[in-house]
VOGU-3710 file (C-alpha; in Angstrom, 3 decimals, decimal comma):
1> mwpfkpkaqp> -25,409/16,318/-45,131  -24,390/12,643/-45,077  -27,506/10,528/-45,786  -25,950/7,058/-45,455  -23,679/6,888/-42,462  -22,100/3,567/-41,622  -22,857/2,198/-38,179  -20,440/3,088/-35,400  -17,573/0,618/-35,070  -16,548/-0,850/-31,742
11> atetkglaep> -13,250/0,257/-30,134  -11,566/-3,107/-30,759  -10,001/-3,761/-34,185  -12,212/-6,016/-36,298  -12,210/-7,174/-39,941  -15,228/-6,548/-42,106  -16,202/-6,106/-45,705  -14,911/-2,544/-45,740  -11,383/-3,759/-44,951  -11,327/-7,498/-45,724
21> gddlyaifgi> -8,419/-9,687/-44,973  -6,948/-12,577/-46,989  -9,449/-15,091/-45,513  -12,459/-13,015/-46,497  -11,067/-12,486/-49,996  -10,758/-16,303/-50,335  -14,410/-16,674/-49,355  -15,487/-14,331/-52,168  -13,544/-16,124/-54,835  -10,136/-14,431/-54,688
31> tptstggvtv> -8,025/-17,536/-54,801  -4,242/-17,702/-54,300  -1,944/-17,380/-57,326  0,127/-20,148/-58,897  3,193/-18,799/-57,165  3,481/-20,731/-53,934  -0,179/-20,095/-52,989  0,361/-16,306/-52,601  -2,973/-14,493/-52,313  -2,808/-11,122/-54,048
41> tpdaalrvpa> -5,216/-8,718/-52,394  -5,126/-4,954/-53,018  -3,403/-4,371/-49,668  -0,821/-7,088/-50,388  -0,150/-5,822/-53,906  0,551/-2,314/-52,596  3,416/-3,807/-50,576  5,237/-4,388/-53,861  7,088/-1,063/-54,432  6,627/-1,214/-58,275
51> vgsairvise> 2,788/-1,570/-57,912  2,470/1,198/-55,331  4,647/3,467/-57,485  2,722/2,734/-60,692  -0,663/3,421/-59,063  0,705/6,627/-57,464  2,245/7,996/-60,625  -1,048/7,608/-62,581  -3,477/8,707/-59,874  -1,371/11,658/-58,658
61> avatldihvk> -0,645/12,855/-62,197  -4,421/13,018/-62,866  -5,183/14,732/-59,563  -2,504/17,388/-59,874  -3,866/18,754/-63,066  -5,995/21,881/-62,760  -9,685/21,149/-63,472  -12,115/23,465/-65,183  -15,866/23,714/-65,873  -16,418/25,150/-69,389
71> rvtedgteid> -19,390/26,307/-71,371  -19,596/25,077/-74,986  -20,811/27,782/-77,370  -22,661/27,258/-80,612  -19,440/27,404/-82,702  -17,805/24,736/-80,435  -15,562/27,144/-78,490  -15,198/26,301/-74,779  -15,365/29,250/-72,403  -14,139/28,868/-68,799
81> vpdhpvrtll> -16,799/29,217/-66,036  -14,752/29,917/-62,904  -17,807/30,509/-60,639  -19,599/27,202/-61,286  -20,345/25,332/-58,036  -19,103/22,046/-59,530  -15,707/23,534/-60,003  -15,571/24,526/-56,403  -16,326/20,889/-55,275  -13,680/19,424/-57,526
91> rdqandwtdg> -10,887/22,044/-56,889  -11,471/23,230/-53,403  -13,473/21,074/-50,959  -15,442/17,979/-51,947  -16,884/17,680/-48,410  -16,075/18,679/-44,896  -13,155/16,345/-44,635  -11,944/15,755/-48,185  -10,248/18,177/-50,603  -10,672/17,983/-54,362
101> fslirdlvid> -7,184/16,678/-54,984  -7,630/13,707/-52,607  -11,055/12,911/-54,110  -9,777/12,646/-57,685  -6,633/10,806/-56,574  -8,540/8,191/-54,531  -11,136/7,789/-57,341  -8,416/6,810/-59,791  -6,704/4,607/-57,191  -9,881/2,639/-56,724
111> alsddkggtv> -10,330/2,202/-60,483  -6,786/0,946/-60,793  -7,102/-1,603/-58,005  -10,737/-2,695/-57,900  -12,585/-4,580/-60,686  -15,786/-2,728/-59,811  -14,092/0,613/-60,267  -13,920/3,795/-58,284  -17,154/5,231/-56,968  -18,085/8,602/-55,384
121> yvnrvgagri> -21,575/9,436/-54,034  -23,097/12,704/-55,161  -25,246/14,044/-52,255  -27,923/16,342/-53,626  -30,181/18,375/-51,454  -33,115/20,735/-52,120  -33,864/21,322/-55,741  -31,023/19,047/-56,981  -28,221/21,202/-55,587  -25,000/19,232/-54,987
131> aeliryrrgv> -23,989/19,622/-51,433  -20,993/17,302/-51,268  -19,119/14,439/-52,872  -18,367/11,433/-50,679  -15,999/8,532/-51,384  -16,898/5,639/-49,122  -14,372/3,029/-48,056  -13,976/-0,085/-50,194  -16,881/-2,538/-49,663  -19,393/-0,031/-48,393
141> idvqfdettg> -20,888/0,622/-51,887  -22,246/-2,549/-53,537  -22,054/-2,447/-57,363  -23,850/-5,138/-59,409  -23,870/-5,292/-63,212  -26,590/-6,446/-65,449  -25,520/-9,680/-67,233  -27,007/-8,558/-70,554  -26,370/-4,829/-70,837  -23,742/-4,316/-68,147
151> eprykidtra> -25,743/-1,581/-66,533  -24,571/-0,984/-62,992  -26,846/-0,871/-59,971  -25,652/0,662/-56,721  -26,446/0,169/-53,029  -25,193/1,922/-49,888  -26,015/0,056/-46,727  -28,630/-2,066/-48,653  -30,295/1,174/-49,896  -30,592/1,571/-53,648
161> vpstsmihlr> -28,899/4,630/-55,116  -29,687/5,981/-58,637  -26,879/5,950/-61,149  -27,265/9,728/-61,608  -25,989/10,094/-57,996  -22,845/8,011/-58,529  -19,514/9,001/-60,108  -18,251/5,655/-61,483  -14,766/5,267/-63,082  -13,809/1,783/-64,390
171> spfgraplsl> -10,747/0,314/-65,997  -10,692/-1,186/-69,545  -12,006/-4,671/-69,995  -14,000/-4,240/-66,736  -10,886/-5,561/-64,895  -8,470/-3,443/-62,798  -4,746/-3,592/-63,800  -4,031/-4,853/-60,345  -6,345/-7,794/-60,935  -4,973/-8,500/-64,397
181> areaigvals> -1,410/-8,544/-63,097  -2,200/-10,822/-60,174  0,242/-13,538/-61,241  3,072/-11,061/-61,979  2,506/-9,392/-58,630  2,379/-12,776/-56,968  5,810/-13,532/-58,405  7,132/-10,208/-57,106  5,706/-10,922/-53,642  7,403/-14,334/-53,647
191> ldrhaaqlfg> 10,698/-12,863/-54,635  10,354/-10,169/-51,890  9,507/-12,855/-49,368  12,476/-15,036/-50,454  14,857/-12,041/-50,273  13,631/-11,249/-46,748  14,186/-14,817/-45,662  17,565/-14,984/-47,460  18,975/-12,036/-45,546  16,887/-12,281/-42,442
201> rgarpsgalk> 16,984/-15,990/-41,610  19,416/-17,492/-44,038  16,903/-19,159/-46,262  19,678/-20,241/-48,651  22,238/-22,135/-46,514  25,893/-21,711/-47,326  26,776/-25,311/-46,583  26,085/-28,483/-44,506  27,746/-30,200/-41,579  28,551/-33,889/-42,154
211> fpkgmgeaav> 29,008/-36,106/-39,062  30,571/-39,589/-39,082  28,601/-42,664/-38,314  28,152/-43,665/-34,751  28,000/-40,145/-33,438  25,288/-39,966/-30,782  22,231/-37,760/-30,925  23,423/-35,723/-27,950  26,761/-35,000/-29,603  25,051/-33,949/-32,865
221> kaaraawrat> 22,799/-31,571/-31,000  25,760/-30,087/-29,045  27,768/-29,574/-32,287  24,849/-28,012/-34,003  24,213/-25,658/-31,096  27,855/-24,661/-31,043  27,912/-24,018/-34,757  24,801/-21,871/-34,693  26,106/-19,875/-31,734  29,364/-19,222/-33,598
231> hegtdangqt> 28,202/-18,641/-37,190  24,539/-17,664/-37,216  23,299/-14,205/-36,198  23,883/-10,605/-37,085  27,224/-10,306/-35,222  28,647/-13,766/-35,957  30,240/-13,120/-39,321  33,870/-13,871/-39,848  34,403/-16,049/-36,741  36,662/-19,129/-36,812
241> ailfddadfv> 34,895/-22,379/-37,518  35,415/-25,129/-34,926  34,341/-28,636/-35,869  33,820/-31,522/-33,354  34,299/-35,308/-33,608  35,648/-35,453/-37,180  32,711/-33,396/-38,493  33,111/-31,966/-41,998  31,650/-28,787/-43,578  30,489/-29,098/-47,177
251> pftfsstdaq> 29,789/-25,664/-48,875  26,884/-25,367/-51,318  27,215/-23,804/-54,740  24,570/-21,424/-56,094  22,604/-22,502/-59,114  22,058/-20,301/-62,179  18,614/-19,284/-60,815  20,187/-18,152/-57,589  22,824/-16,189/-59,478  20,062/-14,460/-61,517
261> flenrkfqil> 17,842/-13,603/-58,532  18,404/-9,876/-58,942  17,644/-10,098/-62,685  14,376/-11,867/-61,894  13,330/-9,111/-59,545  14,109/-6,468/-62,176  12,136/-8,375/-64,779  9,029/-8,280/-62,528  9,318/-4,502/-62,502  9,078/-4,528/-66,236
271> eiarvfrvpp> 6,103/-6,854/-66,056  4,217/-4,605/-63,667  5,139/-1,582/-65,765  3,625/-3,261/-68,839  0,331/-3,977/-67,102  -0,096/-0,381/-65,856  1,402/1,019/-69,079  3,927/3,083/-67,200  7,504/3,622/-68,456  9,974/1,738/-66,321
281> smlydhdrat> 11,961/4,934/-65,725  8,949/6,320/-63,889  9,244/3,278/-61,547  12,906/4,218/-61,007  14,281/1,465/-63,219  16,947/3,370/-65,127  18,966/0,440/-66,489  18,103/1,237/-70,095  17,161/4,871/-69,699  19,012/7,534/-71,704
291> wsnteqmgre> 18,371/11,247/-72,104  16,669/10,726/-75,483  14,410/7,685/-74,721  13,416/8,930/-71,275  11,898/12,099/-72,911  10,202/9,939/-75,554  8,787/7,575/-72,887  7,480/10,678/-71,006  5,559/11,752/-74,067  4,242/8,283/-74,582
301> flsytlepwl> 3,079/8,248/-70,987  1,024/11,379/-71,527  -0,448/10,181/-74,772  -1,124/6,498/-74,183  -1,372/6,140/-70,485  -2,585/9,365/-68,877  -4,793/10,736/-71,690  -7,284/7,745/-71,661  -7,562/8,076/-67,839  -8,199/11,852/-68,214
311> rategalrra> -10,882/11,335/-70,842  -12,593/8,604/-68,741  -12,494/10,730/-65,621  -13,866/13,768/-67,452  -16,697/11,669/-68,795  -17,517/10,047/-65,397  -17,577/13,442/-63,617  -19,687/15,122/-66,377  -22,278/12,251/-66,414  -22,921/12,423/-62,640
321> lftdeeraey> -22,454/16,106/-61,787  -24,587/17,572/-64,623  -28,240/17,077/-65,486  -29,320/16,177/-69,008  -29,883/19,836/-69,780  -26,590/20,933/-68,341  -24,595/18,283/-70,168  -25,663/19,897/-73,457  -24,013/23,153/-72,285  -21,174/22,306/-69,864
331> virfdrddlt> -18,105/20,069/-69,939  -15,352/19,219/-67,467  -11,758/19,584/-68,710  -8,343/18,867/-67,087  -5,641/21,304/-68,018  -3,002/19,294/-69,905  -0,646/22,195/-70,225  0,924/21,565/-66,772  2,160/18,194/-68,066  3,383/19,379/-71,491
341> radlstrstv> 4,980/22,580/-70,264  8,558/22,931/-71,437  11,371/24,942/-69,900  11,150/28,781/-69,958  13,470/29,265/-72,883  11,536/26,786/-75,101  8,208/28,227/-74,045  9,371/31,779/-74,833  10,486/30,784/-78,286  7,256/28,977/-79,098
351> insliasqvi> 5,040/31,827/-77,729  6,957/34,394/-79,707  6,582/32,300/-82,872  2,813/31,885/-82,359  2,349/35,632/-81,725  4,438/36,552/-84,779  2,419/34,186/-86,980  -0,740/35,710/-85,408  -2,046/32,338/-84,234  -2,575/33,833/-80,723
361> npnearawlg> -2,588/37,338/-79,393  -0,362/38,633/-76,592  -3,100/38,439/-73,982  -3,723/34,727/-74,819  0,010/34,148/-74,362  -0,017/36,001/-71,055  -2,881/33,838/-69,895  -0,740/30,734/-70,571  1,912/32,280/-68,314  -0,587/33,079/-65,603
371> ltprtggdqf> -0,328/36,854/-66,180  -3,143/39,366/-66,339  -4,064/40,896/-69,758  -2,660/44,295/-70,858  -4,234/47,081/-72,795  -4,058/46,459/-76,514  -3,087/42,904/-76,067  -6,119/41,488/-77,826  -4,923/42,591/-81,268  -3,353/40,054/-83,628
381> lnpnittsgg> -0,169/41,732/-84,707  3,316/40,696/-85,605  5,652/42,553/-83,220  8,557/42,013/-85,599  7,021/44,091/-88,364  4,706/46,425/-86,444  5,656/49,862/-85,125  4,836/51,068/-81,667  1,861/53,027/-83,088  0,254/49,858/-84,353
391> eaddaa> 0,866/50,471/-88,098  2,845/48,055/-90,266  6,378/48,964/-91,065  6,449/49,590/-94,781  10,193/49,275/-94,936  9,951/45,798/-93,512
//
């Protein structure tokens, strides 16, 4: 079932192209950022909570939506095809070890974090039947683009793979948001590192010890050791300071940048949110969030962030999972209703209004609620002016 199996790895932990380290990224042109020489690799970027949260909120939102295979009729109406084998692969089990949710989620994660995009191999057997969908680890699939047309060429373990056997999802501009935000993420990493040193090792000293001239080196070392033993460490706070040989303690004052350290960290959350086009409230930054603007930002997230990714994912799946003849008949659709679903009271009011205006019939409304159809529910009638016998109420 798995035509291209990577070679067995030795028991000892090694670094390879599938899981490169910072040194290997430097060899392939991923240079450090301008912020203190910080190298922003995908693994390092995910250590920034805002980056990990932004990638998760987009990828998991796409993967949690119900996915359908639909047949397009001559009049443009789309009819659900629940027994299509492609639907089973995407909703149930993509292969023996991966479920459909994990496959879609990881595909979007790769597209958000890798300039070459997310790729999934479509394993066909027999007369073109799709047996399984396989997502290889990063670095196993080699993707090269034509310099003129941008057409991608794929290889798995040096073996060429046709584009019809690859699901390929890429970010806009041909660059992943994680790559475009490398400098902003580098600043966030530097701030995280400084905070860890500040609270872990005292990177920002509170003052300095001044010793008079003529004090010997041995006396200075002894005074310094005594000071550290008394005032440095997790359980040394609040102890009385003892100074030797006319030594003097001079406290340091914090500069304006030190005083705004927390504001700088919060600003980096906004920068990362801008790159991934995620509302700050979804990254748990609620400083400027209110009941009204949070709801508005949620709608903007659906329209301007999630919808383009849904369209791109639908197109990538349809291109690789259907033949030329099938693409003229079938489409793949994510069910957006799960994201736009309001509370029960609002939904009841809207559904009653649509039935009364004869836009939908009762059985269509019951399908929205996940209920089975009832007898007579296919008629378009206004229940407010229709008698139980199905005739219009002349008095009304």
